[in-house]
PLY file of the C-alpha trace (Angstrom):
ply
format ascii 1.0
element vertex 258
property float x
property float y
property float z
element edge 257
property int vertex1
property int vertex2
end_header
-1.80 10.98 31.85
-4.27 13.48 29.92
-6.48 11.48 28.00
-6.27 13.05 24.30
-8.79 10.47 22.40
-11.60 8.08 22.57
-11.74 4.60 21.12
-15.43 3.95 19.99
-16.89 -0.05 18.98
-19.81 0.44 17.29
-22.60 -2.34 16.89
-24.11 -2.00 21.13
-22.42 1.09 22.23
-23.24 3.45 19.25
-25.25 2.14 16.76
-28.11 -0.73 17.26
-28.80 -2.54 14.17
-29.80 0.42 11.66
-29.89 3.46 14.37
-28.32 5.68 16.92
-28.54 4.66 20.46
-30.20 7.92 22.12
-28.14 10.55 22.54
-25.50 9.13 20.47
-25.05 11.81 17.96
-24.84 14.27 20.73
-22.28 12.32 22.59
-20.14 12.32 19.79
-20.22 15.78 19.02
-19.19 16.89 22.33
-16.06 14.71 21.80
-15.41 16.52 19.13
-16.28 20.53 20.37
-13.58 19.48 23.10
-10.32 18.57 20.56
-10.56 15.21 22.15
-9.31 12.54 18.99
-11.98 9.89 17.45
-11.57 6.42 16.36
-14.58 4.04 15.91
-13.82 0.19 15.69
-16.11 -2.85 14.88
-15.89 -6.39 14.75
-18.55 -6.64 12.41
-16.37 -7.65 9.91
-19.93 -7.19 7.32
-18.54 -3.95 7.53
-16.27 -1.93 5.47
-14.52 1.91 6.11
-16.44 2.97 3.37
-20.11 1.29 4.39
-18.98 2.35 8.25
-17.94 5.62 7.00
-21.09 6.38 5.14
-23.41 4.75 7.79
-22.63 7.11 10.48
-22.29 10.30 8.14
-25.95 9.57 6.59
-27.22 9.10 10.44
-25.83 12.54 11.46
-22.77 11.51 12.76
-19.19 13.14 11.45
-16.79 10.53 10.65
-13.86 10.43 8.59
-12.57 7.31 6.39
-8.98 6.99 8.04
-10.74 7.49 11.91
-12.88 3.31 11.10
-10.72 0.39 11.19
-13.47 -3.30 10.93
-12.44 -6.47 11.48
-12.42 -7.12 7.89
-10.53 -4.36 7.09
-7.70 -5.42 10.06
-7.54 -9.38 8.58
-7.28 -7.82 5.18
-4.36 -5.30 6.10
-2.90 -9.01 8.60
-3.02 -11.23 5.62
-1.06 -8.79 3.63
1.96 -7.70 6.42
2.22 -11.22 7.03
2.00 -13.24 3.72
1.72 -10.66 1.31
-1.09 -11.35 -1.64
-2.85 -14.37 -1.04
-5.84 -16.49 -2.50
-8.38 -16.31 -0.25
-11.28 -18.35 0.41
-14.28 -16.41 2.21
-16.60 -17.03 4.48
-18.44 -13.66 4.86
-20.49 -10.77 3.36
-19.47 -8.21 1.10
-17.25 -5.95 3.83
-15.17 -8.69 3.91
-15.13 -9.03 0.24
-14.64 -5.17 -0.33
-11.54 -5.07 2.19
-9.49 -8.20 0.62
-9.84 -7.27 -2.94
-8.57 -3.66 -1.85
-5.27 -4.45 -0.54
-4.84 -6.83 -3.37
-5.72 -9.78 -2.15
-7.47 -13.02 -4.40
-10.84 -13.90 -3.65
-11.30 -17.62 -5.27
-12.65 -20.87 -4.72
-11.64 -23.12 -1.67
-9.87 -25.53 -4.18
-7.70 -23.06 -5.24
-7.51 -20.95 -1.65
-3.95 -20.43 0.14
-6.08 -18.83 3.36
-9.25 -19.61 4.44
-10.85 -16.23 5.99
-13.49 -16.52 7.80
-16.05 -13.54 8.94
-20.24 -12.98 9.95
-21.80 -14.79 7.11
-25.85 -14.71 7.43
-26.21 -16.45 4.46
-23.95 -19.26 5.24
-24.84 -22.65 4.30
-23.38 -26.42 4.69
-21.76 -26.27 1.47
-19.95 -22.71 2.15
-18.74 -24.79 5.48
-17.91 -27.78 3.90
-15.55 -26.53 1.69
-13.93 -24.10 3.62
-13.23 -27.30 6.07
-12.15 -29.30 3.15
-9.70 -26.35 2.19
-8.25 -25.57 5.66
-7.72 -30.26 5.89
-5.70 -29.40 2.32
-3.69 -27.23 4.48
-4.44 -23.76 3.58
-3.97 -21.12 6.88
-7.32 -20.24 8.68
-7.81 -16.81 9.49
-11.18 -15.53 11.68
-11.80 -11.81 11.61
-12.92 -12.19 15.25
-15.07 -14.97 17.81
-18.27 -13.04 18.98
-20.79 -15.50 19.84
-23.58 -12.69 19.29
-24.38 -9.84 16.86
-26.68 -6.71 18.77
-29.47 -5.83 16.92
-32.65 -4.04 18.06
-34.67 -7.01 17.81
-32.06 -8.52 20.00
-29.11 -10.96 19.79
-28.35 -12.68 17.09
-24.81 -15.64 16.56
-22.04 -13.71 15.88
-19.39 -14.86 13.18
-17.53 -16.53 15.96
-20.51 -19.38 15.96
-19.53 -19.76 12.50
-15.80 -19.75 13.66
-16.91 -22.22 16.41
-18.33 -25.02 13.38
-15.24 -24.65 11.36
-12.85 -24.89 14.18
-14.35 -28.37 15.57
-14.35 -29.93 12.32
-11.13 -29.09 11.44
-9.96 -29.41 14.63
-7.42 -26.67 13.54
-7.25 -23.09 16.07
-7.62 -20.14 13.19
-5.42 -17.26 14.30
-8.28 -14.10 15.19
-7.04 -10.60 14.55
-10.38 -8.64 15.97
-10.94 -7.85 19.52
-10.25 -9.07 21.86
-6.48 -8.96 20.22
-5.25 -5.78 20.31
-3.77 -5.60 16.56
-6.99 -2.75 15.78
-6.78 -1.27 18.70
-3.21 -0.75 18.48
-3.39 0.10 14.70
-5.49 3.23 15.88
-3.59 4.15 18.15
-1.24 4.58 15.50
-3.68 6.23 13.33
-4.33 8.56 16.28
-0.88 9.66 17.20
-1.47 8.66 20.50
-0.31 6.48 23.17
-1.84 3.76 24.85
-2.50 5.87 28.44
-4.45 9.04 25.90
-7.21 6.95 25.13
-9.84 5.31 26.50
-12.08 2.69 24.99
-15.52 2.66 25.18
-17.75 -0.36 24.29
-20.64 -2.99 25.14
-19.08 -5.71 25.80
-16.14 -7.03 28.31
-15.51 -10.67 26.62
-14.31 -8.52 23.54
-13.99 -4.24 24.31
-12.82 -4.68 27.74
-10.67 -7.86 27.20
-9.15 -6.20 24.34
-8.36 -3.02 26.54
-6.78 -4.66 29.49
-4.41 -6.93 27.31
-3.36 -3.03 26.20
-3.12 -1.70 28.79
-5.87 0.77 27.98
-8.92 2.21 30.44
-12.58 1.22 29.49
-15.68 1.78 29.89
-18.22 -0.29 28.98
-21.58 1.02 28.23
-25.63 -0.12 29.13
-24.84 -3.57 31.84
-24.68 -3.77 35.29
-21.57 -3.23 36.12
-19.61 -6.54 36.91
-17.58 -7.24 40.22
-14.18 -8.92 38.07
-14.24 -6.41 35.70
-14.13 -3.43 38.14
-11.50 -4.90 39.95
-9.69 -4.78 36.65
-10.33 -1.37 36.33
-13.47 -1.38 33.48
-16.04 1.57 34.04
-19.52 0.20 33.83
-21.78 3.36 32.88
-25.48 3.57 31.55
-24.99 4.84 28.68
-22.52 6.12 25.57
-23.23 9.95 26.67
-23.08 8.71 30.08
-19.24 7.03 29.88
-18.28 10.07 27.60
-19.66 12.65 30.10
-17.15 12.79 32.80
-14.46 12.47 29.47
-15.43 15.47 28.33
-15.39 17.81 31.47
-12.11 16.04 32.35
-10.65 17.29 28.98
-12.65 20.70 28.76
-11.75 21.66 32.38
-14.92 22.00 33.64
0 1
1 2
2 3
3 4
4 5
5 6
6 7
7 8
8 9
9 10
10 11
11 12
12 13
13 14
14 15
15 16
16 17
17 18
18 19
19 20
20 21
21 22
22 23
23 24
24 25
25 26
26 27
27 28
28 29
29 30
30 31
31 32
32 33
33 34
34 35
35 36
36 37
37 38
38 39
39 40
40 41
41 42
42 43
43 44
44 45
45 46
46 47
47 48
48 49
49 50
50 51
51 52
52 53
53 54
54 55
55 56
56 57
57 58
58 59
59 60
60 61
61 62
62 63
63 64
64 65
65 66
66 67
67 68
68 69
69 70
70 71
71 72
72 73
73 74
74 75
75 76
76 77
77 78
78 79
79 80
80 81
81 82
82 83
83 84
84 85
85 86
86 87
87 88
88 89
89 90
90 91
91 92
92 93
93 94
94 95
95 96
96 97
97 98
98 99
99 100
100 101
101 102
102 103
103 104
104 105
105 106
106 107
107 108
108 109
109 110
110 111
111 112
112 113
113 114
114 115
115 116
116 117
117 118
118 119
119 120
120 121
121 122
122 123
123 124
124 125
125 126
126 127
127 128
128 129
129 130
130 131
131 132
132 133
133 134
134 135
135 136
136 137
137 138
138 139
139 140
140 141
141 142
142 143
143 144
144 145
145 146
146 147
147 148
148 149
149 150
150 151
151 152
152 153
153 154
154 155
155 156
156 157
157 158
158 159
159 160
160 161
161 162
162 163
163 164
164 165
165 166
166 167
167 168
168 169
169 170
170 171
171 172
172 173
173 174
174 175
175 176
176 177
177 178
178 179
179 180
180 181
181 182
182 183
183 184
184 185
185 186
186 187
187 188
188 189
189 190
190 191
191 192
192 193
193 194
194 195
195 196
196 197
197 198
198 199
199 200
200 201
201 202
202 203
203 204
204 205
205 206
206 207
207 208
208 209
209 210
210 211
211 212
212 213
213 214
214 215
215 216
216 217
217 218
218 219
219 220
220 221
221 222
222 223
223 224
224 225
225 226
226 227
227 228
228 229
229 230
230 231
231 232
232 233
233 234
234 235
235 236
236 237
237 238
238 239
239 240
240 241
241 242
242 243
243 244
244 245
245 246
246 247
247 248
248 249
249 250
250 251
251 252
252 253
253 254
254 255
255 256
256 257
């Protein structure tokens, strides 16, 4: 079936830190110019949907609010759809707080919490981690936005949310429910919004552990950018490209009929 839409990862694929990747704006414009639909999907829980919308547009990339799904947004919706509005203790940053509150959840102290929600927190303290562990030990649900081991920045790789999740998991001996990639929740939500089927989209990302694994689980085609081809992933049908522009070019040409 013809490709009708692209699901683009953000960190490491479209942006690195505060800047666009080289040729990023042009690649996304080319996608739109041939009529392909676009969704932006990110495991970075420090981002709210509105932050991504503002960031991309400020960098010269056309973006609508309904084209964005962050792991913070998906986690807030997951809780609402499975537990209703909850009292949540949060190990995370402003984007996660914003999405939880916008979905009607109440952010509370650890002692009052029904759910401990863990995402990337660049200001995390031992005290905050200890409070989270004690709340989980008392019976609070343990929900993680994602397990990303690292976050790509302009200065290099830094610890991701998965590093914090691993600390709490080791201390409590509890396995969290993980909403973000490589689980398919975010991708399936994007497909519903785009009105497309699995064989009508391609995921473009930079991390085989998350982007390729999510695509494989969902039965969706995937291109990984900025990495040398990995034979194990190539055997699973993943294509590798040097850059976002190189990843997008054949899809754009195929859709335009060139």
